[in-house]
N, C-alpha and C positions, 0 to 999 in steps of 0.2 A: 034394686036398680040404682038408687042414689049411692049406695056403698060402692058399686062397681065404677061409677063415674068418678067418685071421689078418689078411689084407688088409682084410676088411670091418670087423673089430674096430678096426684102426688108423684107418680112415676115419671110423667112428662116434666114436671117441675124439677125433679131430681136429675134427670138426664140433661136438661138445659143448664142447671147449675154446674154439673160436671164439665160440660162442654165450655161454659164460660170460664171456669177455672183453668182448664187445659189451654184455652186460647190465651188467657192472660199470662200463663207461665211461658208459653212459646214466644209471645211478643216480648216479654221481659228478657228471655235468653237471647233473642235476636238483637235487642237493643244494646246489649253489652258487647256484642261482636261486630257491630257496625263501625267501620273505620272510614270517615269522610276524607275526601281528597281536597287538598289546598295547594296553591302555588306559592312560591317564595314571596311574591308581592302581597298576596292575601295575608300571609303570616306576618310580614313586616308591618302591614297596616293595621294589625290587630283583629282581623276578621276571623282568624283561626283560634279555637279555644285553647287555653293553656291547660297543662296537666291532664289531657284527655287523649285517648288513642285516636290518632289521625294519620293520614298519609300526606307526604309532601313530595312533589315530583318536579323534575326539571333536568337541566344539563349540568354535569359535573364541571365546575370551573377549571380552566387550565391553570396548572401550577398551584392548586389549592390542597392537594392531598398530602397530609402530614401523618406519618406512621409513628407510633410510640416506639422508643428504642427497645423496650421489652414488652412482651404481651401482644395482644391482638387488637389493641385500640387504634382506631383510625379516625382522623378528623379531616373533613373536606367540605367544600362549599358547593351548594347547588343554586343555580340561577335560572330565571326565566327571561333573562336579558333585560330585566328592569330592576329587580331587587335580588338580594342574595341572602341565603340562610346557611349558617354553619351547622353541619351535622356531625355528631360524634357517635361512633358505632364501635362496639366491642364484639368481635367475632370474625369469622372467615368471610371475606367478601366474595361475591360471585366471580367466576373466571372472566366474564365479559365486562366487569367493572373497570373503567378507565376514564381519563380526562376527556372532556368534550363528548360524552355519551349520555344518553337519557337514562335516568334511574327513577325509581319510586322508593321512598324510605317510609317504613311504618314505625311509629313510636309516639313520643310525647313532645310537645313544644314547651321548652323550659321558659323562654321569654321570646320576644318578637324576632330575635335573630339567632337563637340557639335551639337546636332540635336534638333530642336523645333518641337514636334509632334502636329498635329491637330487631329489625329485619330490613335488609336492603335488597331490592330487586333490580336486576339489570336487564337491558334489552336482549332479545334472543338472537338476532342476526343483524347484519348491516342495514337492513331496510325496516326493521321493526322499531316502533316507538309506542309506549303505552298510550292508549287513546286519550286519557285525561291530559297527559303531558302534551301530546300533539295538539289538542284543542286549545290548551292554555297558551302554548307557544305561538300558535296561529293567530290568536287574539292579539298578542303583544306585537307581532310583526305587522299585522294589518292596522294597528292603531297608531 
């Protein structure tokens, strides 16, 4: 009888250890894919981490889009009507990307005013704005 209880205890301990290991691996994998959202003001004030995958969102500043003479590199400024961050992106921009439109850029903050984007997301239609950008802009307008 004691041997049976001991075997059950060992099996239960083994199953719990496997579940703990699986949970730890899942949490570790998810942690690497989390991309936090920041506004240009938060980036300029140093609240956004440097050299870490984040998102920055706001409105593309009018007259700020500069395309490289050769290649697909584009530089533009994103604002939340308080502070501005310069974003550099190499790749094909979405068809809906243009001045004075809401965007979200994924990438790394190089310093407080420069962002290297790996992906640029533009709004879907004339009435859509990413929820994070809408909330951040509403805060700025109301304050």
